[in-house]
N, C-alpha and C positions, 0 to 999 in steps of 0.2 A: 504493500500500500504506500509506503514511504517513497519507494522508487517510482511508482506510477503517478504520484501527486505532481500536478503541474504539467503533465503531458497533454498533448493534443489528443482528441478522441481517436484519431487514426493511429497515432503512436502508441496509445494505451492499448488498443486492440492488438497491435502487433506484439507488444510486450506480453500481454496475457496469453496470446497464442504460443509464443516461444516458451513461456513458463509451463504451459500444458504439455508441450512437446517434450520438454526436459523431464517433467514428472512421469510421462508415459514411458520415456526411454529408461528412466530409473527403475520403474516397475518391471519393464521387460527384462532388463539386465538382472534384476533380483530373481525373477522367475527362471531365467536361463541358468543362473548360477545354482539356484536351488535344485533344478532338475538335473544338472550335470553332477552336482555333488551327491545327490541321491543315487544316481547311477553308479558313481564311483564306489559308494558305500556298499551297494548291493553286489557289485562285481568283486570287490575285495572279500566280501563275506563268502561269495561263491568259491573263490580260489582256496579259501581255508576249509571249505566244507568237504567232508568225506562221504556223506550220504548222497547218492546219485540223484534221488528224487528232490532232495532239498537244494542241491546244487542247481538243478534245472529250474526250480522255483526262483531262486535268487538271481539266476542269469536272465530269466524272463522279466523280473522286476527291473534289472539293469537295462534290458532292451527297451522296456516301456519308458523309463526315465530318459534315456538317451534319444529315443525317438521324439519325445516331447521337447527336448532341448533343440533337436534339429528343426522342429517346426517353428520354434521361437527365433532361431537364427541359423540359417542354412549355410553360413559363410565361415563356420568355425571348424577347421581341420581336426582339432582335438575331439570334437563331438563325434565326427564320422569315424575316426580311428577307434574311439572307445565303443561305438556302436558295432563296428566290424568285429572287434575282439569279443564282444558279448554274444553276438550271433554265432561266431565261430566256436566259442565255448559251448554254447547251447547245442549246436549241431553234434558235438561230441557226446552229448547225453541222449541223442535221439537215433532213430532208425528210419528207414524207408523214406516216404514222401516228406515227412516232417524234417528229417535230416537234410534232404536235398533243398527244401525251401529255406532252411536256415543258412545253408552254405551260399545259396544264391543271394540272400539278403545281406550276408556278410560281404560278399563280393561287391554288391552294389554300394555298400557303405564305404569300402576302401576305394572304389573307383571315384566316389564323390570327393574323398580326401585328396587323391592325386590330381583331380581336376582343379582343386584349390591350391595344392602344394605339389607341383610336378616333380620336385626333387626329394620326395619322401621315400627313401630306400626301404624303410620299415614297412610301408604300405605295399610297395611292390613285392616285398618278400612274402607278405601275407597273401597277396593276390596269387602269387605263384603256388603257395601251399594249398589254397582253396582249389585252384585249377587241378593241382595234383590229386587232391582228395576226390575230385570229380573225374579223374582219369583223362583229363584234357591236357595231354603232355606237351603238344606244341605251344599252347597258351602258357602253360606253367613254365616252360623253358624260356620263353620270351620275357615273362615277368621277372623271373629269378635272375636272369642275366642282366636285366635292367637294374635290379637292386644291387647287384655286384658292381656294375659300372658307376652307379651313383655314390656308393660308399664302399671303398676298398676294405674298410674294417669289417664290413658285413659280408664280404665276398666269400669267406670260408663257410659261413652259415648258409648263404644262399646256394652255393655250389653243393653243399652237403644235402640240403633239402631237395635240390634237383636230382641228385643221385638217388636219394631215397624214393622219390616219385617214380623214377625209372625202374628201380628194383620192384616196386609194388605193381608196376604195369608189365612186369616180365621182360624188361630190357636190361638185364644185368650187364651185358657187354658194354653198352653205351654208358651205363651208370659208373663203370670203372673210371672212365675219362673224367667225370665230374667229381668223384671222390678224390682223385689225384689232384684236380684243381683246388679242391678244398684244402688239402694238405699243403699245397704250394702257397696258398693264400694265408694259411694259419698253420705253421709247422707244429704247433702244440695242440692241435685238434685231435685228441686221442680217439674219439669215436670214428672220425673219418679214416684214421689209419687202420683201425680194426676192420671197418667195412671194406676198405681197399684190399687189405690182406685176404679177407674172406673170399672176395670175388675172384682175386687172382688165384687163390688156392683151388677154386672150383674149375679153373682153366687147366689144371694139371693133366698130364697125359702119362700113359704107361707104354713103354716100348714092348711091342708084341714079341720080340725075339729074346730080349734080356730080362724083361719084367721090371726094368728100371723105371722109376717114377721121375718125372721132371716137371718143373713149375716155372712160370714166368720169373725173370730175374729179381723183380722187386718184391716178390711174395714174402719171403722171410724177413726182409728189412722192414716192411710195413708192420708185420706182426710184432717184431722186436721193438719197434718204435712205440707201438701201443703199450707194451708191457713196461717200457722205460717210463712212459708218461703216467700210466695207471697200473702199477704192479699188483694192486689188489682191487682192480676195477671189476665191473660187472661181467666183462668178457675175458678175464684173466685165465680162467680154466680152459675155455675154448681155444684161446690163442696159444696157450702152452701145449695143448693137445695137438694142434695143427703143426706147430713147430717140431714137436716130437715125431709126428708122423712123417715129416719131411727129413728127419735125421739131423735136425738143427739143434744146437745147444742154446738154451735160453740164456741171454746175456745180462740178465738182471735178476736180483733176488725177488722172486715172485711170491706174494702171499695170496694164495687162492682161498676165497671165501668158503 
């Protein structure tokens, strides 16, 4: 009132209109923050939940909150990233058409994120994972290679995910190439070394005349590297057994669970 006093009628109307716009913007921002924070709370609760049914309930609550946030403001990459993660998590609790629908909705959310933030390597990585889960290997390959090119620090993870997608689709030979790329990008990626060694081991052959077994040159080195990085890791027993079958001596003190 003090500010409006002495203004012309036209100026006062302009002032009041601006004040209403500011008030509406503040209400919208509060509603947006409340919805986003509610989604984060539900998502974190779901991550800590061990009961599958309750996890699904919490993830659905997160989905509902993030969808509300997206309706309030469609230009926030963080909203779409969180929505994509919630739908992707929800899909893991589902089967059949419900799972497919949630994967498609997760994909749509991440695509909205990259439309707003084209350099989001994390979003492209998730897009690749979703395409992989849907057995759409060419699309998965394109997305994961995009993630690797955008963020070299994510390259190891992206190439590993691509290799895993190829294994799951029955393309083990091609997967070997990407597990090797994963280890090149991150030499300390133990799981990638194990997967590489396992696939190379499967390529072994037996001489029909001598009965002598032979394996690709990098097979033993990959398995040894895994054991050096994780001597008591989840695959220590399998890696040790494969090396023994090859006649190789394990080069580290391995503690088998």
